[in-house]
N, C-alpha and C positions, 0 to 999 in steps of 0.2 A: 067426399070423394069428387075429384075432377076427372072427366073422361072425354075422349073425342078422337079426332083423326088429324094427322099431320101429313102433308104431301111430301113424297120422297121418290123422285125419279120414276114416275109412271104409276105409282100406287099411293095409297093413303094408309099410314100405319096407325092401327088402333092402339091407344095407350090409356093408362089410368095413373092418377097420382093420389096418394092417400097420406093424410097426416102432415106433420110439420117437424122440422129439425134437420139434422145432418141427413143427406140423401143416401138412399140405397136403391140401386137399379137392379132389377131382376130380369135375367135373360133365360128363357125357357129352353127345354130340350127339343130335339127334332122329332119326338114322338108325342108331343104335348102342345099346349099353348099357354097363355098367361094364367089360365085357371089352375095350373099346377102350383101356383103360388097363393092359392086362396087363403091359406092359413098363415101367411107371412106378411101380407100387405097392411096389417094393423099394428106393426111393431111400435110400441110406445116410445115417444121421443125421437122418432125418425120420420122423414118423408120418404115414402116407399113408392117407387115408380116402376111400372111394368108395361110391357107392350107385346103385341102379337107380331112375330116375324112375317115376312112375305109368304103368303100361301098358308098361313096358320090362323086359327081362330077367326077373328073379324077382319083381318087384313087380307085383301084379295091378292092373288098372284097375278103379276104382270110380267111377261117375258122381257128380258133385258139384263145387262150386267148389274150386279148388286153385291154388297157385302153386309153382313149382319153388324159388323163393327161400325160401319158408317151409318147404318140405320139407327143404331143405338145412340150415336152422337146426335143425329137429327132429333131424336126424341128428347134427349137431355137439353139440347138447345131450345127446343120448342117450349118445354116446361120451365125453362129458366134455371136449370141446375148446372152449376159450373164444375162441380166435383162430387163424385159419388163413390161409395163402396159398390163394387159390381159383383153380383152373385150370379154365376152362370152354371147351368146344369147341362152335362153332356156336351153336345155341340155348342150349346150356349156358353159353356166354359171355354171352349176354343175361341168364341167371339170375345169373351171377356179378356182372355190372354192377349189376343190381337189388339184389343182396345188399349191395354196397358202398354203395349209395345209402340203403337203409333201415336197415342195421345196420353203419355204418362201423367201430364198435369191434370187430366180429368179423372184420374183413378186414385181414390184415397185408400183403397184396399181391394183385395180379391178374395172371393169365396168360390172355390172350384169343386163342383159336385159331380162325381162319376165322370170326370173329364180325362182326356188324354190329348197332349199337344200334337198337332199335325206334324208328321215327320218322325215321330217316335214309334217304336214297336218293341215288344218284349224280346229278350235275347233269343228265345226259341221260336220267334214269330207268333203271329196272332193265332190263337186256338179257337177258331170260330165254332159256335154252336151249329150243328147240322140244320137246325131250324132256320138259320140265316139264309142258306141256299134256297130253302123252300119258300121263304118270304120273298126273296128276289124273283123266283119263278112265278109266284102268285102275282107280283107287281107287273112283271112283263106280260103276263096273260090277261091283265086287266081285272084280276080277281081281288078287288079291294077288300072285301069282307074277309077273304082268306088271309090276306096279308096282315090286316089289322089283328086278327085272332092270333096269328103267329107272333106278331110284335108283342101282344099282351103276354103271351107265354114267356117270351124271352126277357122282356124288360120290366114288366110289372110283377110277374111271379118271380122271375129270376132264377138263379142257380139253386137247385135243390128244393124248389117248391113248385106247386101247381096253382092254377087259378082258383081251385077250390079253397086254397089257403088265404085268399084275399077277400076283403069285404066286397060283396056284390056291387055296392054303390060305387066303389072305386073302379071296379072292372068296367062298369057301364060308362063312367066318366072317361076312363082311358080310351075306350073304343070310340066315344064321341069325339074326343080331341084328336086322336090319331087318324081317324078316317078322313079328316079335312086335308092334311098335308100329303096323305098317301096317294091322292089323285094327281099330284104335280111333282112328286119327289124326283123323278128322272129329269124332268125339264129344269127344275130348280138347280140340280147339281151341275147341269151344263152351263148355267149362267153365273154361278157364284164366283166372285173374285177373291182369291186367297192371297196370303202373304208369301212373298219370295224374298229371301230364303224362307223355308217353312218355319212355323212357329217354334218348333223344338230347337232350331238353330239360333233363335233369338231370345231364348228364355233369360240369358244372362243380362239383358238390359232391363228386365223387370225388377224393380226394387220396392214395389208396394207390399205392405204387410199382407200375408196370404194365409188363409185357412183352407185346407183340403178336406173334403168330406166324401165318404163312400158308404153305400149301403152294405150291410152284412151279406146279403144274398146277391149282390151284383157279381158280374162275371170275374173269374180269377185274373184275367188280363187287366181288367180295370182296377183291381186291387193293386196289381203291380204298377200301373200308371199312377195311382194315388200315392204309393210309396215313393215313386220317382219324383213326382211333383212336390211332395212334401220335403224331400231331400234337397231339391233344387231351389225352392221358393219359400220354404217355411222354416221356423225354428222348432217345430214340433212334429209329432206323428199325425197321420190322418185321423180325423174324428170318424169313428165307425158307428153308424146308426144301426142298432140291433133290429132284427125282425123287419128289415126293409130291403128292397132291391135297388133299381136304378133311379127311383123317384122318392127318396126318403123324405123330402119336404112334404110330399102328399100323403105318404103312407104313415109316417111317424112324425107328425108336425111338432108335437111337444118336445121330443128329443132333439129334432133338428133345430127348433127355435132356441132351445137352451144353448146349443153349441154356437149358433149364430149370434145371439145376444152377448154371450161371453166374449166372443171375438170383437164385436162392435164396441164393447165397453173398453177395449184396450187401445182403440184408435183415437 
């Protein structure tokens, strides 16, 4: 394994590189960090690259304009990877789609996990879990522990389950990962530079082979988003990972890795 930091506009991005072969870049969700890929970075026959976004894991937050797509390119350039399959979870999936739009020559394929393109919404509008408002209120009140606990219930347990259904070690890891970005979420949102027109309006320019993945217990709206992305970008239906919610790579790594390896074998 190689690991270290690369400078990127006011901060230093923590990154790791494992193995050798065709490259796979992993972009984590906004409730986790690169540790959510702990069971993926050893894929045989591939060079697996992962990094912590700004304000996550070992990468410090520094105020100023930024985009996760540009930071991903900075990491790829630093480790000498010209082209990679990009695996993005949740808002990491949004970054992966943006990367495929602005730098298509760098993207050999896309794997979108629990993702929705910015600018898209279900026909009947987003059906937000009531816990979402509670989590936002906890954040605004500076109640980080309360926010993290609500996040765990929404995203780790997911739809139709409770935290009692999840392995305690995974609950502890989730809390540890989520607590770091929870302290800077509002400020980061104010500085992030998004695509215009929004990603959804530019999906037509993406021609990379694409796999869409969704956890069985992820929210219904995200299942609709998975169906939509699969219809727009893929030749098949979404891969549904049983007995998992928003982070299937962490909860059910064997099933997730089977789907990922089968896709990589086709590229």
